[in-house]
N, C-alpha and C positions, 0 to 999 in steps of 0.2 A: 601322517601326522609326521610333526619333524619327532628326533629319536633325541635319547638320553645317555650317558655310559649311569649305570649303577649297579650296585654290590652289597651284600648281605653281610658277608662275614673277611673281605680285604683281600681275600686267597681269586676268586674269582669275579670276573667284570662281562657284563652283557649291555646289551642294548634294551631301551623301555621307550615305547613311542609315549608321548605328552601332548597335553594340548593348554594352549595361551587362553587368560581368560579374556574378556572382554575389556579393549583399550580402555581404559580408564583417564580422565581430564590431566592429571599429571604425570601419566604413565609413559616410558619410553619404550620403543621394542627395537631388539638388534638382532639382525643374523652376525654369528658367530663366526668369527675368521682366523682366532687363534684360542685355545685354553691350557691350562696347567692346574694339575690336583697341587693339597701341600704334605707331602708325603707324611711326615710325621703325624699329624693333625689328622687326616683322612684315616690311618690307622687306627690309631685312637678310637675314632667315632666308630670305626666297622669293627674294630675287634673287642669293644667292651671298655668304660672307663669307669671313674665314682660317680658319674651319673647314672650311668645304668645299672651299679651297686646300690646305690646311697642317695636319699633324698635332702640335695641342697637346699638351704634354707636362707635366703636372701639377709633377712633383715636379723638371723645370729650369724651370718656369712658363717655357717658350720655344715659340714655333711650327718646327715640322720640316718637311723637304720632304715630302710625300706620291708616291708613285710614281705616283698617279692623282688627279685631282680626285674629290670625292665627286660624283655624280649630284645636282642636283636634283630632288625628288621632292614627291608632293603630299602636302599637310601641312593639318593643321586651321587656321583663323586666329583669334585673338583672346585677349584679354589678360587681361580681367576680369569677371567675372558676379556677378550678382545673383538672388535665388531664394529660393522655400520650399521646405524641408524637406517631403519628401514622405516619406522613412524612415529608419530608423536600426538600425544594428546592436546586437548584443546587448550591447557591452560600451561602448557610446557612455555618457557621461554630461552632455555639456554642451549637448547641444541635442537636440530633440522635436518630431515634424511638426508644421508650420503657422509654428515659427519663422522667421522671413527673413534669409538670412546673406549673404556675399560672401566672395569668393576668388577665386582665378586658376585660370584656364581659357580654351578657347576657346570659340569662338560655336556654342552647341547647344544643343538643348531640353533635355539632362538632363545632371546630372552626380552623378560619382558618386567622394566623395575620403576619405580616412582624416581623424578629426575634425580633428585638427589643421590641416586646410589651410581652414577654415571661421572664421569671426568673424562675431557676431551685428551686424545692421545697428545695431541700438540706439538710431535715431533720425538717423540718415545718413541722407540723402536717394540716391536711385540714382545721382545724376549722382556726389555728394561718393564715392560707396563705388569707383566704377570710377576717380576722378582718384589715388586714395591711392596708387597706386601710381607714377606720376608728381610724386605730392608728397613721397613718400617719396624718390625722385632729387634732386631739387630741393632738398628740407630736406639732404643730404649735400652738395651742391654750395654750398650756402650755409655748411654749417659749414668743409667743406672751405675757401672761400675768408677764411675767417676776417672774416667782415663783422660790423663793430661799431658801436657806435652812432656817429652822426656820418660813419658813410663813405658815399661815393657811389659807385654802382655800377650799374654796366650790362648789360642783358642781350640779351644776340644770341639770334633764333631766337624767335617766339612761338607755338609749339606749346604741347600739354598740358605741359611740363614746362617750358617758358619763361614759359608765362603762371602757372605754380604759383611759380618763381621771384624772379619780381617782387613777387609778395605774399609769400611769406616773405622775402626781403631786405628789406622794408618794415617786417615786424613784427621783424625782428632789430635793426630799428634805423636804418638806411642813411637818411640824411636826402634823399638823391637818388637815385632810381631812374629809367634811362633806358632806354626799350624799344628794341630796331632788327627790322625785319622790314621786308620787302619790301610786304607785304599789307593792304592797305587796312583791311578788316575786322579783320584782328588786331592791328595797331599801336591802333585802335577798341576792341578788349576789352582789350588791355594797359593804357589809361587809365581804362577804366572799372574795371578792379581794384585802382587804385593806382600805376601808372607816373605820373611827374611829365611827362614826356616821351617822343612816341616818334618814332624817325629813320626815314627810308626811305630807305634803302642806294641803292636804282637810280638816286634824284630828288636825292640829293647825296653829300660827301666825310662817310661818318659816322665816323671818326676825327675828325676836323678839328674835323664839328659837334659833338662830344661834349667836345673841349678848351674848345672858345671856351664852352660849357654850364657847363664848372666852371672858369671865371675862367683858362682856357689851362693848366691844370693836366693835367687827365685825370681820369678816376674811379678811387678806390682798388684795385677788385675789378673785373673784368670777366668774366662768366659765358656761354662760350659753346655751346649746345643745339640747333645747327641741323645740324652735321654737316658744314655748308658751310667749305670751304678761304678763300674770301674772307671768311666771316666771322670766324673765328680770325683771319686777317690783320689785320681791323680791329678786333678784341679788343685785341691787342697795342698798334697804335696807340692805340688809347683809352684807355689807362693812362699813371697817372703815372710817372713814372721809378723805376726798381725796383719798380713795382706787379704784382700780380697776377692772371694769367688762369687760369680755371678750365673746361677741355673738359670736357664732360660726355658727349659723344654717341659712337656708333662710327661712328668715319669721321674725315674726308673719305677718301673710296677715290681721290678725284683730289686733290694739293696742289700742282698746276701753279701756283695763285693764293696762296699762304703763300708771304711772302717774305722768308726769315730771315737776308737780307745786308741789310735795311732796318732798319726801328725795335726789332728783335727784338736786331739787335746791338750796335746802340747806347746801349740803355737798360735794358738789364739786367734785362727782367722774369722773376716765379719763374711757370713753367707748373705745372700740378697736374692729374694727369689723374683724374678725380673719378669712381668707380664704385664704387658701391653693393653691388656682390655680382662674381661668380667668385671665395669665398671670399678678400676682402681684407679683413684688418682695418679697422674704423672709424680711422682719423687720432686719435682720442680715445682708442682701445682701453685698459684695459677698460671705462672708464668707458663708453665708448657700445661699442655693437655692433648687428650688423643688426638684431635683433629690438628692442630699443630704440628703431633710427631708426624702422623701421615704425610701432611701437606711435603713438611721437612726432606722424608724419605724420594718424595717422587721428585722435587726440587735436585737432589741428589743427582741423580739421574739425570737431566735436564740440562745440569752444570757441567754434566760430565767428571763429576766427583769420583762415582762409581758406575761399574759397569755390572751386566749380567752375563757377557762376554765368556763362553764354556760354562754355565753352572747348567742352561734348561738343555738337557741332555739326556737321551735321543729325543726327534722331533720326528712324529710320527702322522702319518693320516689320518683323518676320523674313522675312517673304516677298519682302520688296524689298531685303535687306542684300547680297546678293550684289552683285547691279546697283550698289546705292550704294557697295558696296567697289572696284568694277570704275570707277567713275567717280571716286571721291575721294579713294581712299587715298593716291593718289600727286597729288594736285593740292591745295596749299593754300591756294587762292583759293575751292575749293568746301567744306570740311573743315577742323576742326581736330581734334576727338578724334570719330568717326562713334560714335554710341550706337543700341544694337538693343531694339527694344521687343521682347515676347512676349505672344503674349494669354494672358489668366488664365481659368481658368475658371468 
C-alpha cells in the first residue's frame, strides 16, 4: 500500500499506509514526484488553532465557545504536490495518462482527486509549482496593501510567503523593498530575489533602521508575514504616519510584545487583515476573485516575473522526509520550505 507522512503534534512525523478509493468518473489518479508542506499552516493545524478551541459560526462569522476543545489527532502533512497522471475516470476530458500536473494535497506517494483539483505543469518547474500557493497569498497581500509605483515597502518574515512578497512588491512598482528577518540565510535569499536592503531585527532596532533608510519618513506599506507579535509591532513602527500595515499570517498566539499604546496610537496606521481564503471576497471583487488571484500567481512564474530559486530548501528524498520535517519544520535556520522528492519509475 502507498505511504503518506503524518503527525499528531507537529514535532514528530512518521509514515502511515493509506488506500485510494475506486476511480470515479471525474477522478484523476497521480503518481507523486515532488511535494512540499506549508510551514506555518501545518504547525497551526497540528499544534492547535482557534478551530480546536472554539466553534466557528459561518453565518455569524464569529468564534463561539466549545464545551470541550477538539483533541489533536493524527493527520496527513503537506500542502502541494507535483506528479504524473497514471489513470483518469471515464468523464475526464482535460487530462490523460503521462500528463504532468500539480495541485493541493499532503505528502504521499499517490493522489486521487477530481479533475478540477489539478493543473497542467505546462513549463513550470517543480519548485515553482509548490511555491504557487505562497505566491497566491503574497499577491493578495501586495494588492491588499495597494502597493503602487514609487512606494517604499518593508516585508517582515522571509519564509516562502515573505520571499514571494518581496518579489511581487518589486514587480508591482515598489522602488524600495526592505526585507526583515533574524536568519542570515533568509536575508541573503531575499537580497538575491530583489530586496534592496535586509535588516536583522535581533541586531538592531528594525523600525528605526527602516525610518533612517527612508529619509526618516518610514515605508508606505509594511507587510507582516511571520506571525510574530514583535514583528507586527516593528511593522507598525516602520511605516509613515497614516501608512498601511498588511497582516498576513495565522497569529500571533502571544501578542504580549505588540504595544498598541505606542506608535499605533499616535501615528494612525491602517491595519489590513489579508486573508485570501475562508470565503472572504477579494477587496477588488467582482473584478478580482480567488480564482483569478490564484491563476495570476501561477502566471507570474510562467512569465518569469517571480522565481522559486532558493526558496524550496532543503530538498530531501521521500524516505528521509519524516526526519527532515521533524528536524526542520519549526526551525527557520534549517529550512525555508522543505521539498520532498519521490523516486520515478
